[in-house]
N, CA, C and O of each residue as an XYZ file, in Angstrom:
896
protein
N      66.013    -55.094     -1.508
C      65.714    -53.705     -1.635
C      65.472    -53.307     -3.001
O      66.251    -53.669     -3.883
N      64.334    -52.504     -3.291
C      64.068    -52.060     -4.575
C      65.006    -51.155     -5.016
O      65.777    -50.626     -4.214
N      65.038    -50.876     -6.369
C      65.966    -49.935     -6.959
C      65.190    -48.559     -7.300
O      65.768    -47.692     -7.956
N      64.030    -48.402     -6.896
C      63.219    -47.310     -7.177
C      63.771    -46.020     -6.426
O      64.380    -46.130     -5.361
N      63.549    -44.896     -6.981
C      63.977    -43.674     -6.367
C      62.613    -42.980     -5.945
O      61.622    -42.958     -6.674
N      62.684    -42.405     -4.653
C      61.464    -41.568     -4.158
C      61.905    -40.362     -3.646
O      63.110    -40.197     -3.451
N      60.978    -39.366     -3.364
C      61.318    -38.132     -2.733
C      60.518    -38.229     -1.440
O      59.332    -38.559     -1.409
N      61.288    -37.902     -0.324
C      60.601    -37.834      0.965
C      60.860    -36.427      1.687
O      61.966    -35.935      1.907
N      59.711    -35.926      1.984
C      59.669    -34.615      2.538
C      59.579    -34.616      4.114
O      58.843    -35.432      4.670
N      60.311    -33.723      4.824
C      60.017    -33.431      6.165
C      58.883    -32.422      6.071
O      58.616    -31.852      5.014
N      58.191    -32.208      7.262
C      57.111    -31.329      7.259
C      57.386    -30.076      8.038
O      57.523    -29.018      7.423
N      57.477    -30.117      9.351
C      57.739    -28.811     10.169
C      58.984    -28.166      9.806
O      60.063    -28.749      9.910
N      58.858    -26.913      9.359
C      60.156    -26.098      8.897
C      60.508    -26.331      7.634
O      61.307    -25.553      7.112
N      59.993    -27.432      6.895
C      60.356    -27.658      5.619
C      59.113    -27.326      4.604
O      59.300    -26.693      3.565
N      57.937    -27.772      4.969
C      56.841    -27.419      4.197
C      55.896    -26.463      4.833
O      55.255    -25.651      4.164
N      55.804    -26.567      6.222
C      55.039    -25.590      7.101
C      55.909    -24.901      8.043
O      56.793    -25.466      8.687
N      55.625    -23.647      8.101
C      56.439    -22.712      8.957
C      56.063    -22.624     10.346
O      55.608    -21.614     10.883
N      56.308    -23.901     10.980
C      55.585    -24.033     12.304
C      56.593    -24.262     13.472
O      56.205    -24.419     14.630
N      57.922    -24.274     13.106
C      58.953    -24.478     14.202
C      58.687    -23.383     15.223
O      58.718    -23.711     16.409
N      58.432    -22.134     14.903
C      58.292    -21.032     15.873
C      57.145    -21.220     16.663
O      57.155    -20.822     17.827
N      56.057    -21.829     16.137
C      54.801    -22.071     16.795
C      54.989    -23.117     17.908
O      54.501    -23.007     19.032
N      55.768    -24.171     17.470
C      56.178    -25.190     18.570
C      56.952    -24.553     19.759
O      56.656    -24.863     20.912
N      57.936    -23.670     19.487
C      58.615    -23.054     20.377
C      57.825    -22.265     21.388
O      57.951    -22.332     22.611
N      56.975    -21.489     20.688
C      56.054    -20.547     21.441
C      55.182    -21.230     22.515
O      54.969    -20.757     23.632
N      54.645    -22.542     21.987
C      53.824    -23.270     22.817
C      54.623    -23.848     24.118
O      54.203    -23.769     25.272
N      55.720    -24.378     23.759
C      56.589    -24.938     24.718
C      56.918    -23.913     25.812
O      56.686    -24.093     27.008
N      57.469    -22.851     25.295
C      58.008    -21.685     26.259
C      56.870    -21.280     27.070
O      57.002    -20.982     28.257
N      55.527    -21.258     26.331
C      54.368    -20.792     27.167
C      53.997    -21.780     28.374
O      53.467    -21.351     29.399
N      54.305    -23.103     28.186
C      54.056    -24.057     29.134
C      55.074    -23.850     30.271
O      54.729    -23.875     31.452
N      56.458    -23.627     29.833
C      57.382    -23.477     30.800
C      57.023    -22.295     31.705
O      57.007    -22.429     32.929
N      56.734    -21.128     31.095
C      56.317    -19.915     31.801
C      55.248    -20.111     32.695
O      55.285    -19.564     33.798
N      54.165    -20.922     32.313
C      53.144    -21.233     33.125
C      53.411    -22.093     34.429
O      52.715    -22.055     35.444
N      54.454    -22.818     34.244
C      54.930    -23.648     35.373
C      55.989    -23.000     36.120
O      56.566    -23.582     37.039
N      56.295    -21.690     35.722
C      57.314    -21.037     36.568
C      58.838    -21.400     36.281
O      59.725    -21.050     37.059
N      59.078    -22.088     35.173
C      60.312    -22.734     34.752
C      61.065    -21.863     33.771
O      60.469    -21.436     32.782
N      62.335    -21.575     33.982
C      63.087    -20.846     32.998
C      63.371    -21.741     31.801
O      63.400    -22.969     31.889
N      63.576    -21.071     30.693
C      63.862    -21.768     29.431
C      65.216    -22.114     29.216
O      66.020    -21.209     28.993
N      65.628    -23.431     29.256
C      67.215    -23.574     29.188
C      67.769    -23.259     27.791
O      67.161    -23.458     26.740
N      69.015    -22.735     27.916
C      69.642    -22.381     26.690
C      69.903    -23.705     25.882
O      70.393    -24.709     26.399
N      69.568    -23.618     24.700
C      69.776    -24.627     23.734
C      68.605    -25.614     23.564
O      68.667    -26.504     22.715
N      67.565    -25.462     24.351
C      66.370    -26.376     24.417
C      65.760    -26.366     23.220
O      65.453    -27.445     22.712
N      65.483    -25.167     22.570
C      64.756    -25.005     21.313
C      65.348    -26.044     20.243
O      64.714    -26.986     19.767
N      66.657    -25.709     19.954
C      67.327    -26.588     18.960
C      67.453    -28.090     19.339
O      67.395    -28.991     18.502
N      67.605    -28.253     20.476
C      67.648    -29.865     20.918
C      66.474    -30.421     20.561
O      66.514    -31.514     19.996
N      65.333    -29.850     20.790
C      64.058    -30.603     20.519
C      63.569    -30.730     19.079
O      62.638    -31.475     18.774
N      64.260    -29.941     18.172
C      63.751    -29.939     16.816
C      64.213    -31.250     16.152
O      65.405    -31.542     16.050
N      63.120    -32.093     15.667
C      63.391    -33.353     15.173
C      63.237    -34.482     16.083
O      63.130    -35.615     15.613
N      63.214    -34.269     17.423
C      62.850    -35.331     18.367
C      61.570    -35.926     18.125
O      60.716    -35.283     17.514
N      61.319    -37.231     18.590
C      60.097    -37.844     18.484
C      59.326    -37.379     19.656
O      59.899    -36.871     20.619
N      57.968    -37.544     19.602
C      57.138    -37.087     20.769
C      57.630    -37.777     22.029
O      57.778    -37.078     23.032
N      57.878    -38.980     22.079
C      58.504    -39.559     23.343
C      59.716    -38.726     23.830
O      59.789    -38.368     25.005
N      60.600    -38.444     22.978
C      61.771    -37.792     23.281
C      61.701    -36.347     23.835
O      62.252    -35.947     24.861
N      60.867    -35.575     22.911
C      60.749    -34.216     23.409
C      59.920    -34.027     24.689
O      60.185    -33.162     25.524
N      58.905    -34.891     24.788
C      58.012    -34.753     25.986
C      58.891    -35.202     27.248
O      58.710    -34.612     28.313
N      59.761    -36.148     27.167
C      60.627    -36.469     28.184
C      61.533    -35.355     28.505
O      61.782    -35.075     29.678
N      62.070    -34.665     27.449
C      62.912    -33.490     27.680
C      62.340    -32.424     28.266
O      62.946    -31.703     29.058
N      60.996    -32.234     27.877
C      60.234    -31.109     28.659
C      60.049    -31.268     30.007
O      60.014    -30.332     30.806
N      59.901    -32.692     30.344
C      59.510    -33.112     31.843
C      60.851    -33.004     32.622
O      60.947    -32.420     33.701
N      61.857    -33.607     31.990
C      63.117    -33.853     32.798
C      64.160    -32.697     32.688
O      64.876    -32.421     33.651
N      64.235    -32.057     31.557
C      65.285    -31.046     31.384
C      64.597    -29.677     31.760
O      65.076    -28.950     32.630
N      63.490    -29.373     31.085
C      62.837    -27.985     31.289
C      62.247    -28.071     32.576
O      62.317    -27.063     33.279
N      61.647    -29.136     33.044
C      61.034    -29.321     34.360
C      59.506    -28.890     34.391
O      59.012    -28.300     35.351
N      58.862    -29.217     33.334
C      57.418    -28.934     33.432
C      56.772    -29.881     34.481
O      57.302    -30.959     34.749
N      55.668    -29.484     35.047
C      55.049    -30.218     36.007
C      54.338    -31.443     35.305
O      53.939    -31.373     34.143
N      54.217    -32.492     36.039
C      53.534    -33.666     35.626
C      54.543    -34.664     34.964
O      55.763    -34.531     35.063
N      53.914    -35.693     34.270
C      54.771    -36.656     33.568
C      55.067    -36.186     32.167
O      54.547    -35.183     31.678
N      55.965    -36.996     31.523
C      56.165    -36.654     30.139
C      54.943    -36.775     29.283
O      54.737    -36.012     28.340
N      54.143    -37.735     29.623
C      52.870    -37.916     28.886
C      51.997    -36.544     29.076
O      51.391    -36.066     28.118
N      51.973    -35.997     30.254
C      51.252    -34.773     30.462
C      51.914    -33.697     29.519
O      51.254    -33.000     28.748
N      53.160    -33.638     29.642
C      53.834    -32.629     28.707
C      53.514    -32.692     27.172
O      53.376    -31.685     26.477
N      53.409    -34.000     26.710
C      53.019    -34.086     25.366
C      51.481    -33.874     25.160
O      51.102    -33.480     24.057
N      50.700    -34.078     26.017
C      49.319    -33.774     25.876
C      49.086    -32.285     25.860
O      48.314    -31.756     25.062
N      49.752    -31.652     26.733
C      49.754    -30.214     26.899
C      50.084    -29.378     25.722
O      49.454    -28.392     25.340
N      51.280    -29.955     25.128
C      51.884    -29.365     23.918
C      51.064    -29.537     22.722
O      50.849    -28.582     21.975
N      50.556    -30.799     22.482
C      49.761    -31.058     21.320
C      48.479    -30.230     21.365
O      48.027    -29.644     20.382
N      47.896    -30.227     22.643
C      46.682    -29.469     22.680
C      46.948    -28.006     22.333
O      46.157    -27.435     21.583
N      48.032    -27.345     22.838
C      48.259    -25.992     22.530
C      48.593    -25.795     20.902
O      48.183    -24.859     20.215
N      49.336    -26.770     20.506
C      49.489    -26.688     18.935
C      48.125    -26.714     18.124
O      47.908    -25.951     17.182
N      47.292    -27.600     18.551
C      46.004    -27.635     17.873
C      45.169    -26.432     17.877
O      44.502    -26.057     16.913
N      45.253    -25.752     19.195
C      44.563    -24.618     19.309
C      45.087    -23.516     18.358
O      44.307    -22.823     17.704
N      46.506    -23.367     18.296
C      46.915    -22.458     17.421
C      46.553    -22.705     15.875
O      46.134    -21.811     15.140
N      46.755    -23.956     15.502
C      46.359    -24.362     14.117
C      44.925    -24.163     13.933
O      44.533    -23.808     12.821
N      44.055    -24.357     14.925
C      42.633    -24.216     14.772
C      42.255    -22.619     14.538
O      41.169    -22.245     14.094
N      43.271    -21.805     14.891
C      43.064    -20.338     14.704
C      43.709    -20.035     13.384
O      43.799    -18.849     13.068
N      44.146    -20.907     12.618
C      44.632    -20.647     11.235
C      46.124    -20.375     11.332
O      46.668    -19.860     10.356
N      46.853    -20.674     12.429
C      48.225    -20.526     12.519
C      48.986    -21.667     12.108
O      49.762    -22.188     12.909
N      48.840    -22.138     10.881
C      49.767    -23.203     10.377
C      50.245    -22.690      9.004
O      49.825    -23.204      7.967
N      51.103    -21.700      9.006
C      51.550    -21.054      7.889
C      52.301    -22.059      6.909
O      53.091    -22.890      7.358
N      52.032    -21.951      5.610
C      52.820    -22.766      4.622
C      53.825    -22.020      4.048
O      53.680    -20.828      3.779
N      54.918    -22.695      3.826
C      56.252    -21.955      3.502
C      56.004    -21.637      2.031
O      55.276    -22.389      1.382
N      56.572    -20.552      1.457
C      56.587    -20.228     -0.015
C      57.155    -21.475     -0.724
O      58.150    -22.099     -0.354
N      56.352    -21.762     -1.839
C      56.800    -22.741     -2.806
C      56.580    -24.161     -2.371
O      56.921    -25.081     -3.115
N      55.959    -24.412     -1.056
C      55.932    -25.787     -0.479
C      55.013    -26.640     -1.484
O      55.471    -27.618     -2.074
N      53.754    -26.229     -1.634
C      52.833    -27.015     -2.228
C      53.323    -27.240     -3.707
O      53.323    -28.386     -4.157
N      53.690    -26.310     -4.379
C      54.154    -26.274     -5.765
C      55.329    -27.347     -5.884
O      55.277    -28.240     -6.729
N      56.432    -27.206     -4.955
C      57.467    -28.177     -5.102
C      57.118    -29.722     -4.859
O      57.668    -30.638     -5.471
N      56.114    -29.888     -3.867
C      55.587    -31.292     -3.772
C      54.952    -31.774     -5.017
O      55.178    -32.891     -5.483
N      54.139    -30.892     -5.555
C      53.442    -31.372     -6.829
C      54.501    -31.555     -8.010
O      54.350    -32.467     -8.823
N      55.568    -30.674     -8.085
C      56.464    -30.995     -9.137
C      57.159    -32.277     -8.901
O      57.380    -32.984     -9.884
N      57.539    -32.681     -7.706
C      58.281    -33.810     -7.549
C      57.292    -34.963     -7.887
O      57.730    -35.973     -8.437
N      55.950    -34.843     -7.570
C      55.062    -35.909     -7.845
C      54.845    -36.137     -9.282
O      54.302    -37.202     -9.575
N      55.165    -35.344    -10.220
C      55.089    -35.435    -11.641
C      56.099    -36.623    -11.997
O      55.910    -37.277    -13.022
N      57.073    -36.871    -11.225
C      58.263    -37.693    -11.585
C      58.407    -38.905    -10.640
O      58.663    -40.019    -11.097
N      58.254    -38.702     -9.420
C      58.600    -39.687     -8.418
C      57.338    -39.857     -7.373
O      56.499    -38.978     -7.175
N      57.358    -41.116     -6.759
C      56.460    -41.294     -5.714
C      56.981    -40.585     -4.593
O      58.178    -40.326     -4.475
N      56.000    -40.228     -3.670
C      56.481    -39.297     -2.441
C      56.002    -39.792     -1.207
O      54.911    -40.341     -1.059
N      56.974    -39.554     -0.184
C      56.687    -39.854      1.275
C      56.931    -38.643      2.069
O      57.500    -37.649      1.618
N      56.446    -38.767      3.362
C      56.710    -37.770      4.304
C      57.101    -38.290      5.585
O      56.351    -39.093      6.142
N      58.296    -37.898      6.181
C      58.902    -38.361      7.461
C      58.973    -37.279      8.392
O      59.778    -36.366      8.212
N      58.170    -37.304      9.410
C      57.983    -36.169     10.347
C      58.237    -36.732     11.754
O      58.209    -37.916     12.088
N      58.504    -35.598     12.554
C      58.779    -36.060     14.045
C      57.405    -35.469     14.697
O      57.328    -35.551     15.923
N      56.375    -34.916     14.033
C      55.190    -34.588     14.657
C      54.431    -35.785     14.884
O      54.584    -36.807     14.215
N      53.486    -35.641     15.974
C      52.649    -36.795     16.129
C      51.617    -36.952     15.000
O      51.467    -36.001     14.233
N      50.900    -38.063     14.835
C      50.012    -38.395     13.741
C      49.017    -37.276     13.583
O      48.818    -36.800     12.465
N      48.322    -36.790     14.749
C      47.333    -35.821     14.585
C      47.777    -34.576     13.889
O      46.979    -33.961     13.182
N      48.922    -34.200     14.039
C      49.417    -32.945     13.558
C      50.029    -33.142     12.120
O      50.112    -32.208     11.322
N      50.443    -34.399     11.849
C      50.873    -34.629     10.381
C      49.501    -34.675      9.416
O      49.451    -34.141      8.308
N      48.573    -35.294      9.941
C      47.263    -35.386      9.264
C      46.663    -33.808      9.001
O      46.095    -33.509      7.951
N      46.849    -32.978      9.971
C      46.396    -31.799      9.976
C      47.262    -30.973      8.861
O      46.708    -30.228      8.054
N      48.521    -31.155      8.892
C      49.424    -30.502      8.039
C      49.116    -30.991      6.604
O      48.994    -30.138      5.725
N      48.983    -32.284      6.308
C      48.743    -32.602      4.932
C      47.376    -32.132      4.448
O      47.236    -31.821      3.265
N      46.409    -32.068      5.269
C      45.020    -31.437      4.924
C      45.328    -29.891      4.652
O      44.945    -29.373      3.603
N      46.021    -29.176      5.608
C      46.211    -27.754      5.223
C      46.923    -27.749      3.969
O      46.416    -27.041      3.100
N      47.990    -28.377      3.664
C      48.832    -28.228      2.364
C      47.874    -28.782      1.174
O      47.993    -28.310      0.043
N      47.039    -29.668      1.423
C      46.273    -30.114      0.276
C      47.008    -31.149     -0.621
O      46.827    -31.177     -1.839
N      47.868    -32.023      0.049
C      48.772    -32.934     -0.711
C      48.430    -34.366     -0.391
O      49.247    -35.253     -0.641
N      47.238    -34.636      0.159
C      47.008    -36.018      0.558
C      46.885    -36.940     -0.801
O      46.874    -38.167     -0.696
N      46.811    -36.415     -1.837
C      46.517    -37.120     -3.055
C      47.760    -37.608     -3.610
O      47.740    -38.525     -4.431
N      48.890    -37.047     -3.212
C      50.311    -37.442     -3.735
C      51.192    -37.956     -2.712
O      52.127    -38.668     -3.080
N      51.022    -37.677     -1.351
C      51.846    -38.308     -0.434
C      51.310    -39.733     -0.164
O      50.296    -39.914      0.510
N      52.024    -40.731     -0.711
C      51.624    -42.158     -0.607
C      51.934    -42.699      0.810
O      51.185    -43.563      1.267
N      52.950    -42.267      1.515
C      53.302    -42.808      2.802
C      53.678    -41.668      3.614
O      54.537    -40.881      3.218
N      53.034    -41.519      4.826
C      53.466    -40.519      5.844
C      53.719    -41.166      6.993
O      52.997    -42.119      7.286
N      54.736    -40.795      7.818
C      55.097    -41.630      8.956
C      55.729    -40.496     10.162
O      56.479    -39.554      9.908
N      55.272    -40.827     11.329
C      55.715    -40.136     12.451
C      56.873    -40.971     13.166
O      56.871    -42.201     13.198
N      57.819    -40.203     13.710
C      58.774    -40.895     14.539
C      58.133    -41.654     15.671
O      58.543    -42.755     16.038
N      57.067    -40.995     16.234
C      56.367    -41.738     17.471
C      55.799    -43.035     17.122
O      55.420    -43.796     18.012
N      55.712    -43.351     15.842
C      55.186    -44.647     15.353
C      56.220    -45.605     15.154
O      55.946    -46.666     14.593
N      57.399    -45.356     15.554
C      58.615    -46.135     15.441
C      59.356    -46.468     16.764
O      60.584    -46.480     16.849
N      58.463    -46.754     17.848
C      59.232    -47.083     18.977
C      60.119    -45.962     19.583
O      61.078    -46.251     20.299
N      59.779    -44.643     19.282
C      60.495    -43.463     19.926
C      61.833    -43.201     19.247
O      62.602    -42.363     19.720
N      62.139    -43.912     18.125
C      63.292    -43.531     17.488
C      63.278    -42.163     16.740
O      63.095    -42.202     15.524
N      63.437    -41.074     17.290
C      63.361    -39.801     16.639
C      64.660    -39.369     15.827
O      65.735    -39.947     15.982
N      64.483    -38.356     14.988
C      65.628    -37.916     14.281
C      66.589    -37.250     15.334
O      66.163    -36.588     16.281
N      67.935    -37.484     15.086
C      68.634    -37.975     13.858
C      68.779    -39.316     13.689
O      69.528    -39.697     12.790
N      68.128    -40.230     14.473
C      68.139    -41.681     14.079
C      67.549    -41.691     12.606
O      66.734    -40.841     12.249
N      67.999    -42.691     11.781
C      67.553    -42.742     10.420
C      66.273    -43.572     10.278
O      65.797    -43.757      9.158
N      65.752    -44.034     11.282
C      64.651    -45.019     11.150
C      63.431    -44.519     10.438
O      62.828    -45.333      9.738
N      63.015    -43.373     10.515
C      61.759    -42.899      9.976
C      62.080    -42.864      8.489
O      61.279    -43.390      7.717
N      63.257    -42.249      7.990
C      63.444    -42.238      6.519
C      63.693    -43.688      6.058
O      63.226    -44.051      4.979
N      64.329    -44.440      6.743
C      64.426    -45.964      6.250
C      63.156    -46.583      6.076
O      62.972    -47.310      5.100
N      62.248    -46.375      6.924
C      61.005    -47.162      6.876
C      60.023    -46.491      5.777
O      59.237    -47.180      5.127
N      60.119    -45.256      5.644
C      59.203    -44.627      4.497
C      59.717    -45.210      3.187
O      58.934    -45.582      2.313
N      61.080    -45.289      3.054
C      61.550    -45.877      1.834
C      61.157    -47.174      1.755
O      60.721    -47.554      0.668
N      61.221    -48.055      2.800
C      60.918    -49.501      2.776
C      59.422    -49.644      2.316
O      59.096    -50.516      1.511
N      58.599    -48.827      2.811
C      57.065    -48.975      2.576
C      56.905    -48.577      1.149
O      55.928    -49.039      0.560
N      57.738    -47.767      0.489
C      57.485    -47.335     -0.818
C      58.344    -48.237     -1.774
O      58.340    -47.990     -2.980
N      59.038    -49.218     -1.292
C      59.687    -50.083     -2.152
C      60.900    -49.557     -2.812
O      61.278    -50.005     -3.894
N      61.645    -48.418     -2.049
C      62.640    -47.655     -2.665
C      63.960    -48.023     -2.055
O      64.036    -48.564     -0.952
N      65.035    -47.709     -2.824
C      66.438    -47.739     -2.069
C      66.695    -46.274     -1.613
O      66.771    -45.323     -2.391
N      66.825    -46.200     -0.220
C      67.200    -44.856      0.298
C      68.486    -44.317     -0.257
O      68.641    -43.097     -0.227
N      69.465    -45.111     -0.780
C      70.734    -44.568     -1.144
C      70.525    -43.960     -2.420
O      71.392    -43.210     -2.868
N      69.351    -44.223     -3.134
C      69.039    -43.599     -4.525
C      67.614    -42.678     -4.413
O      66.908    -42.442     -5.393
N      67.366    -42.273     -3.242
C      66.327    -41.399     -2.922
C      66.676    -40.178     -2.248
O      67.745    -40.059     -1.651
N      65.735    -39.183     -2.327
C      66.041    -37.759     -1.949
C      65.235    -37.507     -0.726
O      64.079    -37.917     -0.616
N      65.876    -36.807      0.223
C      65.130    -36.296      1.382
C      65.187    -34.743      1.381
O      66.227    -34.145      1.106
N      64.147    -34.181      1.667
C      64.130    -32.600      1.797
C      63.945    -32.240      3.145
O      62.941    -32.581      3.770
N      64.915    -31.526      3.661
C      65.033    -31.262      5.106
C      65.476    -29.887      5.497
O      66.170    -29.225      4.725
N      65.120    -29.452      6.611
C      65.488    -28.128      7.150
C      66.454    -28.032      8.414
O      67.305    -27.142      8.457
N      66.309    -28.982      9.469
C      66.834    -28.936     10.717
C      68.052    -29.784     10.817
O      68.321    -30.661      9.995
N      68.766    -29.495     11.836
C      69.946    -30.186     12.272
C      69.807    -31.687     12.443
O      70.529    -32.508     11.879
N      68.828    -31.964     13.262
C      68.486    -33.450     13.532
C      67.928    -34.084     12.144
O      68.271    -35.186     11.716
N      67.074    -33.264     11.558
C      66.554    -33.936     10.223
C      67.597    -34.220      9.206
O      67.549    -35.261      8.551
N      68.563    -33.317      9.042
C      69.572    -33.622      8.041
C      70.415    -34.818      8.520
O      70.836    -35.661      7.727
N      70.638    -34.862      9.791
C      71.411    -35.958     10.442
C      70.777    -37.260     10.131
O      71.414    -38.209      9.674
N      69.336    -37.288     10.424
C      68.718    -38.507      9.934
C      68.770    -38.910      8.537
O      68.995    -40.083      8.238
N      68.578    -38.019      7.677
C      68.678    -38.241      6.165
C      70.088    -38.874      5.771
O      70.257    -39.856      5.048
N      71.025    -38.134      6.375
C      72.415    -38.517      6.091
C      72.688    -40.024      6.536
O      73.231    -40.869      5.825
N      72.231    -40.210      7.805
C      72.454    -41.534      8.354
C      71.720    -42.620      7.563
O      72.168    -43.766      7.502
N      70.646    -42.266      6.989
C      69.941    -43.231      6.164
C      70.446    -43.474      4.867
O      69.933    -44.314      4.129
N      71.617    -42.652      4.483
C      72.313    -42.893      3.322
C      71.603    -42.229      2.033
O      71.842    -42.603      0.885
N      70.737    -41.240      2.351
C      69.892    -40.679      1.300
C      70.659    -39.474      0.655
O      71.640    -38.995      1.223
N      70.191    -38.986     -0.553
C      70.613    -37.736     -1.105
C      69.898    -36.609     -0.319
O      68.674    -36.649     -0.194
N      70.581    -35.678      0.176
C      70.056    -34.566      1.054
C      69.878    -33.337      0.485
O      70.846    -32.680      0.102
N      68.642    -32.913      0.375
C      68.518    -31.584     -0.081
C      68.040    -30.586      1.197
O      66.956    -30.745      1.757
N      68.858    -29.696      1.517
C      68.716    -28.864      2.651
C      68.093    -27.598      2.338
O      68.589    -26.962      1.408
N      67.106    -27.122      2.939
C      66.506    -25.886      2.782
C      66.522    -25.217      4.168
O      65.594    -25.494      4.928
N      67.437    -24.402      4.558
C      67.656    -23.858      5.832
C      66.488    -23.036      6.278
O      66.016    -22.255      5.452
N      65.990    -23.099      7.399
C      64.916    -22.091      7.801
C      65.541    -20.882      8.390
O      66.715    -20.894      8.760
N      64.730    -19.771      8.490
C      65.144    -18.554      9.184
C      65.115    -18.814     10.712
O      65.723    -18.042     11.454
N      64.412    -19.903     11.223
C      64.285    -20.118     12.498
C      65.244    -21.123     12.996
O      65.072    -22.308     12.707
N      66.303    -20.718     13.767
C      67.418    -21.588     14.274
C      68.017    -22.571     13.045
O      67.943    -23.798     13.111
N      68.558    -21.923     12.032
C      69.207    -22.795     11.057
C      70.284    -23.542     11.557
O      70.957    -23.216     12.534
N      70.462    -24.702     10.771
C      71.637    -25.423     11.171
C      72.875    -24.737     11.003
O      72.935    -23.713     10.322
N      74.054    -25.321     11.683
C      75.375    -24.696     11.610
C      75.890    -25.055     10.271
O      75.296    -25.857      9.550
N      77.007    -24.459      9.929
C      77.537    -24.583      8.582
C      78.088    -26.081      8.350
O      78.070    -26.621      7.244
N      78.599    -26.712      9.570
C      79.090    -28.060      9.361
C      78.131    -28.958      9.085
O      78.343    -29.991      8.450
N      76.929    -28.585      9.587
C      75.670    -29.558      9.557
C      75.229    -29.602      7.998
O      75.064    -30.644      7.365
N      75.069    -28.300      7.492
C      74.697    -27.983      6.103
C      75.627    -28.698      5.049
O      75.283    -29.242      3.999
N      76.965    -28.556      5.620
C      78.006    -29.142      4.670
C      77.744    -30.733      4.292
O      78.184    -31.262      3.272
N      77.021    -31.336      5.206
C      76.794    -32.792      5.046
C      75.642    -32.971      3.926
O      75.527    -34.079      3.402
N      74.846    -31.985      3.569
C      73.984    -32.045      2.590
C      74.595    -32.149      1.172
O      75.717    -31.714      0.912
N      73.766    -32.767      0.249
C      74.167    -32.801     -1.167
C      74.010    -31.398     -1.970
O      74.728    -31.028     -2.900
N      73.006    -30.761     -1.454
C      72.797    -29.410     -2.027
C      72.109    -28.517     -1.044
O      71.335    -29.027     -0.234
N      72.327    -27.207     -1.045
C      71.571    -26.408      0.015
C      70.819    -25.359     -0.939
O      71.382    -24.766     -1.858
N      69.539    -25.221     -0.611
C      68.750    -24.300     -1.442
C      68.294    -23.175     -0.682
O      68.146    -23.333      0.529
N      68.020    -21.933     -1.263
C      67.498    -20.937     -0.505
C      66.007    -20.991     -0.234
O      65.479    -20.432      0.728
N      65.381    -21.684     -1.126
C      63.915    -21.824     -0.989
C      63.397    -23.047     -1.905
O      64.091    -23.570     -2.777
N      62.230    -23.386     -1.619
C      61.730    -24.629     -2.232
C      61.349    -24.333     -3.765
O      61.138    -25.291     -4.508
N      61.266    -23.120     -4.208
C      61.222    -22.934     -5.591
C      62.252    -23.324     -6.473
O      62.169    -23.410     -7.698
N      63.400    -23.592     -5.629
C      64.657    -23.990     -6.390
C      64.667    -25.500     -6.441
O      65.599    -26.052     -7.026
N      63.709    -26.217     -5.878
C      63.670    -27.722     -6.052
C      63.000    -28.062     -7.320
O      61.771    -28.098     -7.368
N      63.633    -28.279     -8.208
C      63.125    -28.662     -9.597
C      63.171    -30.096     -9.958
O      63.764    -30.875     -9.211
N      62.634    -30.482    -10.969
C      62.765    -31.764    -11.356
C      64.159    -32.012    -11.957
O      64.773    -33.048    -11.702
N      64.652    -31.049    -12.758
C      65.998    -31.119    -13.307
C      67.130    -31.181    -12.250
O      68.167    -31.832    -12.375
N      66.773    -30.383    -11.156
C      67.778    -30.612    -10.099
C      67.791    -31.953     -9.479
O      68.856    -32.523     -9.245
N      66.670    -32.462     -9.214
C      66.504    -33.831     -8.475
C      67.115    -34.908     -9.404
O      67.851    -35.788     -8.958
N      66.788    -34.808    -10.696
C      67.376    -35.737    -11.664
C      68.900    -35.666    -11.775
O      69.528    -36.693    -12.030
N      69.498    -34.536    -11.600
C      70.875    -34.252    -11.623
C      71.537    -34.924    -10.317
O      72.555    -35.610    -10.414
N      70.976    -34.712     -9.243
C      71.470    -35.402     -7.840
C      71.333    -36.848     -8.002
O      72.255    -37.534     -7.561
N      70.330    -37.436     -8.567
C      70.055    -38.902     -8.637
C      71.113    -39.407     -9.632
O      71.605    -40.523     -9.462
N      71.479    -38.636    -10.657
C      72.378    -39.231    -11.715
C      73.815    -39.362    -11.170
O      74.613    -40.118    -11.724
N      74.139    -38.656    -10.129
C      75.455    -38.806     -9.393
C      75.441    -39.879     -8.646
O      76.553    -40.272     -8.294
N      74.311    -40.624     -8.206
C      74.498    -41.904     -7.489
C      74.523    -43.025     -8.505
O      74.669    -44.190     -8.135
């Protein structure tokens, strides 16, 4: 394993303010099928792979059709929203990515399907600096909090995950980065933020992405 350090970003809820849009679409599908929204369903699906959350929608929420049908309907709904310009970028997101790119190679590890990752990278205009982007659905269904997606992004970049930084927002995402042995920068969202004990596993907690500076990242890496 290489000794190189890299910075790997999550996307939904970290760079793009889209977790609420995901929830709106899924709840709309449940309402259309006459199914009540289970308590805890929103938080449970944050970070799951496509295979996992579509199965959850089918088996737990009770959407009509198969898990594949649930995935297709959800992704179609999201693309409709994003086509209407509803893929808001979080404050400081683009600038933070470009700051990190002045010093380190960058990756992106997301639970979104590939078509939405590509749409997000295009919306953010960061395709020139994200060298590796990977969806959990491209890893045999191993979604966050499994560490697979972070480990694979680091592997493809030739980096040591133990000396690399993950930038995350969600409970499952933080869990995945911790399990991968990475340095974890948590930027809790306003939408279903992680519990205090989850955030306590992060190496640092930031209020916003403007606080993610080269100096901060260098300091975190120096401690490893």
